[in-house]
C-alpha positions as CSV (number, residue, x, y, z in Angstrom):
1,M,82.5,141.0,161.6
2,K,81.6,138.6,158.8
3,R,84.5,139.7,156.6
4,K,86.9,139.3,159.5
5,V,85.7,135.7,160.3
6,V,85.8,134.7,156.7
7,A,89.2,136.2,156.1
8,E,90.6,134.4,159.2
9,Q,88.8,131.1,159.1
10,G,87.6,130.7,155.5
11,P,84.2,131.0,153.8
12,D,82.7,128.0,155.6
13,A,83.2,129.5,159.0
14,W,80.3,131.9,158.7
15,P,76.9,130.1,158.8
16,T,74.5,130.7,156.0
17,K,70.7,130.6,156.0
18,P,69.2,127.7,154.0
19,V,67.7,128.7,150.7
20,R,64.0,128.0,150.4
21,S,63.0,126.2,147.2
22,I,60.4,123.8,146.0
23,E,63.0,121.1,145.8
24,G,63.9,121.6,149.5
25,E,60.2,121.4,150.5
26,R,59.5,118.3,148.5
27,E,56.8,116.0,149.9
28,D,57.7,112.4,150.3
29,E,56.2,110.3,147.4
30,E,55.3,106.7,147.8
31,T,57.1,105.6,144.6
32,A,60.3,107.5,145.6
33,V,63.5,105.4,145.9
34,H,65.4,106.1,149.1
35,D,67.8,103.1,149.2
36,A,69.3,101.9,145.9
37,Q,70.3,98.6,147.6
38,E,66.7,97.6,148.3
39,E,66.0,94.0,147.0
40,E,63.3,95.2,144.7
41,I,65.4,97.9,143.2
42,V,68.4,95.6,142.7
43,I,66.2,93.1,140.9
44,E,64.7,95.7,138.6
45,E,68.2,97.1,137.7
46,A,69.4,93.6,136.9
47,I,66.7,93.2,134.2
48,D,66.6,96.8,133.1
49,T,66.5,97.4,129.3
50,Y,69.4,99.9,129.6
51,K,71.5,97.7,131.9
52,E,74.3,97.1,129.5
53,Y,74.6,100.9,128.8
54,Y,74.7,101.8,132.5
55,Q,77.4,99.2,133.0
56,K,79.2,100.5,129.9
57,E,79.0,97.1,128.2
58,A,77.5,98.7,125.1
59,K,78.1,102.0,123.3
60,P,75.0,104.0,122.4
61,K,74.6,105.5,118.9
62,V,71.9,108.2,118.8
63,L,70.0,109.5,115.8
64,L,68.8,113.1,116.2
65,A,65.9,114.0,113.9
66,C,63.3,116.7,113.4
67,T,60.1,117.2,111.5
68,S,60.1,118.4,107.9
69,R,61.1,122.0,107.2
70,P,62.5,122.8,110.6
71,H,62.9,126.5,111.6
72,S,66.4,127.8,112.1
73,R,65.9,127.8,115.9
74,T,65.2,124.1,115.9
75,I,68.2,123.5,113.6
76,T,70.4,125.3,116.1
77,F,69.0,123.4,119.0
78,L,69.6,120.1,117.3
79,K,73.2,121.0,116.4
80,E,73.9,121.9,120.1
81,L,72.3,118.6,121.2
82,K,74.7,116.8,118.9
83,R,77.7,118.5,120.6
84,V,76.6,117.4,124.1
85,I,75.4,113.8,123.2
86,P,78.3,111.5,122.4
87,N,78.2,109.4,119.2
88,S,75.1,111.2,117.9
89,Y,74.2,112.0,114.3
90,V,71.7,114.5,112.8
91,K,69.1,113.6,110.2
92,W,67.3,116.6,108.8
93,K,63.7,116.5,107.6
94,A,62.7,113.0,108.8
95,N,59.5,112.6,106.9
96,A,59.1,108.9,107.7
97,K,57.0,107.7,110.6
98,I,58.8,107.0,113.8
99,K,58.2,103.2,113.4
100,Q,59.7,103.2,109.9
101,L,62.5,105.5,111.0
102,G,63.3,103.2,113.9
103,I,63.6,100.1,111.6
104,A,65.9,101.9,109.2
105,A,68.0,103.4,112.0
106,H,68.4,100.0,113.8
107,L,69.7,98.4,110.6
108,R,72.4,101.1,110.5
109,G,73.5,100.4,114.1
110,F,71.6,103.1,116.0
111,T,70.5,102.3,119.5
112,D,68.2,105.3,120.1
113,I,66.3,108.0,118.3
114,I,65.5,111.5,119.5
115,V,63.0,113.4,117.5
116,I,62.4,117.2,118.1
117,N,59.0,118.6,117.1
118,E,58.2,122.3,116.9
119,D,55.3,124.6,117.0
120,N,55.2,128.3,116.1
121,K,58.8,128.0,114.9
122,K,60.0,126.8,118.3
123,P,61.0,123.4,119.6
124,N,58.1,122.2,121.8
125,S,58.4,118.4,122.3
126,L,61.0,115.7,122.4
127,L,60.4,112.0,121.7
128,L,63.0,109.4,122.8
129,T,62.8,105.8,121.7
130,H,65.1,102.9,122.4
131,L,65.7,100.5,119.5
132,P,64.7,98.0,118.4
133,E,61.8,97.3,120.9
134,G,61.4,100.4,122.9
135,P,60.4,101.9,125.4
136,T,59.4,105.3,124.0
137,A,59.1,108.4,126.1
138,Y,57.4,111.6,125.1
139,F,58.4,114.9,126.8
140,R,57.0,118.4,126.6
141,L,59.9,120.7,125.8
142,S,60.0,124.2,127.2
143,G,62.3,127.1,128.2
144,V,64.7,126.3,125.3
145,K,67.7,128.6,125.2
146,V,70.6,128.0,122.9
147,C,74.2,129.0,123.6
148,K,73.9,132.3,121.8
149,E,71.1,133.4,124.1
150,L,73.0,132.3,127.1
151,R,76.1,134.2,125.8
152,K,78.1,131.0,125.8
153,D,80.6,129.7,123.3
154,P,79.5,126.3,122.1
155,N,83.1,125.3,121.4
156,D,83.7,125.5,125.2
157,I,81.8,122.2,125.4
158,M,84.9,120.5,124.2
159,K,87.0,122.2,126.7
160,M,87.1,122.9,130.5
161,R,83.6,122.6,132.1
162,Y,84.5,123.9,135.6
163,Q,84.3,127.4,137.0
164,F,86.9,128.2,139.6
165,R,85.4,130.7,142.1
166,S,88.4,130.6,144.4
167,E,91.3,128.4,145.3
168,E,89.0,126.2,147.4
169,K,85.7,126.4,145.6
170,V,84.9,124.9,142.2
171,G,81.6,124.7,140.5
172,L,80.2,123.4,137.2
173,R,79.8,126.1,134.5
174,E,76.7,126.1,132.4
175,L,77.4,125.9,128.7
176,G,74.0,125.3,127.2
177,P,71.7,124.5,125.6
178,R,69.2,125.1,128.5
179,F,65.8,123.5,128.4
180,T,63.1,121.8,130.6
181,L,61.6,118.4,130.0
182,K,58.3,117.2,131.4
183,L,57.5,113.5,130.8
184,M,54.0,113.2,129.3
185,W,53.8,109.5,128.6
186,L,56.0,106.3,128.6
187,Q,55.1,103.5,126.2
188,E,56.4,99.9,126.1
189,G,57.3,99.6,122.4
190,V,58.3,101.9,119.5
191,M,55.1,103.9,119.2
192,E,53.0,100.9,120.0
193,G,52.1,98.7,123.0
194,D,50.8,99.5,126.4
195,Y,51.4,102.8,128.2
196,E,53.5,102.3,131.3
197,W,52.8,105.8,132.6
198,V,50.7,108.7,131.5
199,Y,50.8,112.3,132.9
200,K,47.4,113.1,134.5
201,P,47.6,116.7,135.9
202,R,44.3,116.5,137.9
203,E,45.5,113.5,139.8
204,Q,49.2,114.2,140.0
205,E,49.5,117.9,140.5
206,T,47.5,118.3,143.7
207,S,50.5,120.0,145.4
208,R,53.4,122.1,144.1
209,T,55.8,120.4,146.5
210,R,54.9,116.9,145.3
211,F,57.2,115.5,142.6
212,V,56.1,112.6,140.4
213,L,58.9,110.3,138.9
């Protein structure tokens, strides 16, 4: 019956059951934005640090760096990040402190720095700082899978990114790398200044269906 209906009327003719997921059962959070045109949101966007980038008035230039003596897995991950982040450059073995690295990078025209740290020969955290005055965000990095592990050709990033399932349905194709970021803290300046937000698991993870930020 289903095959007949789909063949005659198309794949959308047969109703499907909604897929249950944590995202679909998300609880409403008091800081969530439901209307981007709210007066408070419009004002915040007008003075946002990244406003000129969102409006394409400025072109980002990103420095990708890692700790000294990176493992081959971290090196591969950085190379793949370079492929997917436009106008980015890699600096190996960044021994300087983030503050010093930020000053040197800013003098060379960089707008942002991404530093990958590792533990047990695996990437485990990502630090993102905007130059020259911040803010700085520190993320826990997990579930890292590079293109080889996903059986993807990294050169496809430069080519077609769509997957044609049929003449009517088109979806995005995953190319990698794949990873999960969890924000741990957000600081006003470049590794200095007040913390705007800090992850507090006992206060913020009271429910699996409540999403923070």
